[in-house]
C-alpha positions as CSV (number, residue, x, y, z in Angstrom):
1,X,13.3,-29.2,-0.1
2,X,16.0,-31.6,-1.0
3,X,16.3,-32.0,-4.7
4,X,16.4,-35.5,-6.2
5,X,19.9,-34.6,-7.2
6,X,20.9,-34.3,-3.6
7,X,23.2,-37.3,-3.7
8,X,25.3,-35.5,-6.3
9,X,26.4,-32.4,-4.3
10,X,28.7,-34.1,-1.8
11,X,31.6,-34.5,-4.2
12,X,33.3,-31.8,-6.3
13,X,33.8,-33.7,-9.6
14,X,30.6,-35.7,-9.9
15,X,28.0,-34.6,-12.5
16,X,24.4,-35.0,-11.7
17,X,22.1,-36.8,-14.2
18,X,21.0,-33.3,-15.3
19,X,24.6,-32.5,-16.1
20,X,25.2,-30.1,-13.3
21,X,28.1,-29.7,-10.9
22,X,26.4,-28.6,-7.7
23,X,29.6,-27.8,-5.7
24,X,30.5,-25.3,-8.4
25,X,27.1,-23.7,-8.2
26,X,27.5,-23.4,-4.4
27,X,31.0,-21.9,-4.9
28,X,29.5,-19.2,-7.2
29,X,26.9,-18.5,-4.5
30,X,29.5,-18.3,-1.8
31,X,31.7,-16.0,-4.0
32,X,28.8,-13.6,-4.6
33,X,27.2,-13.5,-1.2
34,X,29.9,-14.4,1.4
35,X,31.2,-10.8,1.9
36,X,27.8,-9.2,1.2
37,X,29.6,-6.5,-0.8
38,X,29.1,-5.3,-4.3
39,X,32.0,-4.4,-6.5
40,X,32.0,-2.5,-9.8
41,X,34.6,-2.0,-12.5
42,X,34.7,0.0,-15.7
43,X,37.1,1.1,-18.3
44,X,37.1,4.5,-20.0
45,X,39.1,5.9,-22.9
46,X,42.4,5.7,-21.1
47,X,41.7,4.4,-17.6
48,X,40.2,1.7,-15.5
49,X,38.3,2.1,-12.2
50,X,37.1,-0.2,-9.5
51,X,34.7,0.7,-6.7
52,X,33.4,-1.4,-3.8
53,X,31.8,-1.0,-0.4
54,X,34.0,-0.9,2.6
55,X,32.4,-2.5,5.7
56,X,34.4,-2.6,8.9
57,X,33.0,-5.5,10.9
58,X,34.4,-4.4,14.3
59,X,35.0,-1.0,15.7
60,X,38.2,-2.2,17.4
61,X,39.8,-3.1,14.0
62,X,42.0,-0.7,12.1
63,X,39.9,0.3,9.1
64,X,43.0,0.6,6.9
65,X,43.6,-3.1,7.2
66,X,40.2,-3.9,5.6
67,X,40.2,-3.9,1.8
68,X,39.0,-5.9,-1.1
69,X,41.2,-4.0,-3.6
70,X,44.8,-5.2,-4.2
71,X,47.8,-4.4,-6.3
72,X,49.1,-7.3,-8.3
73,X,51.9,-5.4,-9.9
74,X,52.5,-1.6,-9.9
75,X,50.3,-1.4,-13.0
76,X,47.7,-4.1,-12.4
77,X,45.0,-4.0,-9.8
78,X,42.4,-6.5,-8.6
79,X,39.0,-6.2,-7.0
80,X,38.3,-9.5,-5.2
81,X,34.8,-10.3,-3.9
82,X,33.9,-13.4,-1.9
83,X,35.5,-15.1,1.1
84,X,38.3,-12.8,2.1
85,X,40.7,-15.5,3.0
86,X,40.2,-17.2,-0.4
87,X,40.6,-13.8,-2.0
88,X,43.9,-13.3,-0.3
89,X,45.2,-16.7,-1.4
90,X,44.2,-15.9,-4.9
91,X,45.9,-12.5,-4.8
92,X,49.1,-14.1,-3.4
93,X,49.2,-16.5,-6.3
94,X,48.6,-13.7,-8.9
95,X,51.4,-11.7,-7.4
96,X,53.7,-14.7,-7.7
97,X,52.6,-15.3,-11.3
98,X,53.1,-11.6,-12.2
99,X,56.6,-11.5,-10.6
100,X,57.6,-14.8,-12.3
101,X,56.5,-13.5,-15.7
102,X,58.5,-10.3,-15.3
103,X,61.5,-12.3,-14.2
104,X,61.3,-14.8,-17.1
105,X,60.5,-12.4,-20.0
106,X,61.8,-9.1,-18.8
107,X,58.6,-7.1,-19.1
108,X,55.5,-6.9,-17.0
109,X,52.7,-9.3,-17.5
110,X,49.7,-8.1,-19.6
111,X,46.3,-8.2,-17.9
112,X,44.9,-10.7,-20.3
113,X,47.8,-13.1,-19.8
114,X,47.4,-12.9,-16.0
115,X,43.7,-13.4,-16.3
116,X,44.1,-16.6,-18.4
117,X,46.8,-17.9,-16.1
118,X,44.7,-17.5,-13.0
119,X,41.6,-18.9,-14.7
120,X,43.6,-22.0,-15.8
121,X,44.7,-22.5,-12.2
122,X,41.1,-22.0,-10.9
123,X,39.9,-24.6,-13.5
124,X,42.2,-27.3,-12.0
125,X,40.4,-26.8,-8.7
126,X,37.1,-27.8,-10.3
127,X,38.5,-31.1,-11.4
128,X,40.2,-32.7,-8.6
129,X,38.6,-34.2,-5.5
130,X,41.4,-33.1,-3.1
131,X,40.9,-29.4,-3.7
132,X,38.0,-27.1,-3.4
133,X,37.4,-24.1,-5.7
134,X,38.2,-20.7,-4.2
135,X,35.0,-18.8,-3.4
136,X,36.2,-15.7,-5.2
137,X,35.4,-13.6,-8.2
138,X,38.4,-11.4,-9.2
139,X,38.1,-8.4,-11.5
140,X,41.6,-7.5,-12.9
141,X,42.2,-4.1,-14.4
142,X,45.1,-2.5,-16.1
143,X,46.1,-0.3,-19.1
144,X,47.9,-2.4,-21.7
145,X,50.6,-0.8,-24.0
146,X,49.0,-2.5,-27.0
147,X,45.3,-3.1,-26.1
148,X,44.6,0.0,-23.9
149,X,42.4,-0.2,-20.8
150,X,41.5,-3.8,-19.9
151,X,38.9,-5.2,-17.4
152,X,38.8,-9.0,-17.0
153,X,36.6,-11.0,-14.7
154,X,37.8,-14.3,-13.5
155,X,35.4,-16.6,-11.6
156,X,35.9,-19.7,-9.5
157,X,35.1,-22.1,-12.4
158,X,37.9,-20.7,-14.6
159,X,36.0,-18.5,-16.9
160,X,37.8,-15.3,-17.8
161,X,36.2,-12.6,-19.9
162,X,36.9,-9.1,-21.0
163,X,34.4,-6.3,-20.2
164,X,33.8,-2.6,-20.8
165,X,32.2,-2.6,-17.4
166,X,31.2,-5.3,-15.0
167,X,30.2,-6.0,-11.4
168,X,30.5,-8.8,-8.8
169,X,29.0,-9.6,-5.5
170,X,25.6,-9.3,-3.9
171,X,24.0,-6.8,-6.3
172,X,25.9,-7.8,-9.4
173,X,22.9,-8.1,-11.7
174,X,21.4,-4.7,-10.7
175,X,24.8,-3.0,-11.3
176,X,25.2,-4.7,-14.7
177,X,21.8,-3.5,-15.8
178,X,22.8,0.1,-14.8
179,X,26.1,-0.2,-16.8
180,X,24.4,-1.7,-19.8
181,X,22.5,1.6,-20.4
182,X,25.8,3.5,-20.5
183,X,28.0,1.1,-22.4
184,X,28.4,3.1,-25.6
185,X,29.3,6.4,-23.9
186,X,31.6,4.7,-21.4
187,X,34.2,4.0,-24.1
188,X,34.9,7.7,-24.5
189,X,35.0,8.7,-20.8
190,X,37.9,10.5,-19.3
191,X,39.2,9.4,-15.9
192,X,37.0,11.6,-13.8
193,X,33.9,10.6,-15.7
194,X,34.8,6.9,-15.3
195,X,35.3,7.2,-11.6
196,X,32.1,9.1,-11.1
197,X,30.0,6.7,-13.2
198,X,31.3,3.8,-11.2
199,X,30.5,5.5,-7.9
200,X,27.0,6.6,-9.2
201,X,26.4,3.0,-10.3
202,X,27.2,1.7,-6.8
203,X,25.0,4.4,-5.2
204,X,22.1,3.5,-7.6
205,X,22.1,-0.2,-6.8
206,X,22.6,0.2,-3.1
207,X,19.8,2.8,-3.1
208,X,21.6,4.9,-0.5
209,X,24.1,7.7,-0.2
210,X,27.5,6.9,1.3
211,X,30.4,8.8,2.8
212,X,33.9,8.6,1.4
213,X,34.9,6.3,4.2
214,X,32.2,3.8,3.3
215,X,33.5,2.9,-0.2
216,X,36.9,2.1,-1.7
217,X,37.9,3.5,-5.1
218,X,41.0,2.6,-7.1
219,X,42.1,3.5,-10.6
220,X,44.9,3.2,-13.1
221,X,45.3,5.9,-15.8
222,X,47.4,5.6,-19.0
223,X,50.0,3.0,-19.9
224,X,52.6,4.4,-17.5
225,X,50.1,4.9,-14.7
226,X,50.2,3.1,-11.4
227,X,47.2,1.4,-10.0
228,X,46.3,3.2,-6.8
229,X,43.6,3.6,-4.2
230,X,42.0,7.1,-4.0
231,X,42.2,8.8,-0.6
232,X,39.1,9.6,1.4
233,X,39.5,13.3,0.4
234,X,39.6,12.5,-3.3
235,X,36.5,10.2,-3.0
236,X,34.7,13.0,-1.1
237,X,35.5,15.5,-3.9
238,X,34.0,13.1,-6.4
239,X,30.9,12.6,-4.2
240,X,30.5,16.4,-3.9
241,X,30.7,16.8,-7.6
242,X,28.1,14.1,-8.2
243,X,25.8,15.7,-5.5
244,X,26.2,19.1,-7.2
245,X,25.5,17.8,-10.7
246,X,22.4,16.0,-9.4
247,X,21.1,19.1,-7.7
């Protein structure tokens, strides 16, 4: 059914009489459902972890080329859900901003500064008619020298918010419900516990077991740590541990 506001969704920067921006609502929808994937991120006592599904759309493609997890700088990682081309454009801009900051100020960009910068850029896209918002939700993670582990979620409207644990994508709400129950204990988790909780959360909301090749896991540990993807063997080791502790 066409809403009576249907004349207000053709143009990015027109408010409907109810005070809604329909194109922005559609952008959120695209960002959460375009890839069909669910991503999860949490921070422990001294580390941050991101986990997402890995779906290879075509058997002829090289599976290594398919990823929604990216390095922005050696210490900062990003999990991007949504339209993959938009995600990559966003990542490219973040890498530029991170490198520019390092060049100007002589030290690497803090996660919260990068999150604000990217959110500010995203907000401009919501205002001008010649642009469209990027259909992406980016979760930035890093361990800050001063603030410790940081998880920031930046959406296509330009909100950026810090989290202890968060999710994005198709099953975002279910994952958030799962994490809410563990929010107090998460703050004290060591790296292995943080990784396993994130994997267990994804398993719980998808309602199925997965192999190490069907998910991507990345983490950064400590202020000097590098953000890195876990190998399939490392993921399998965590999965075995989870299976054994469930048994």
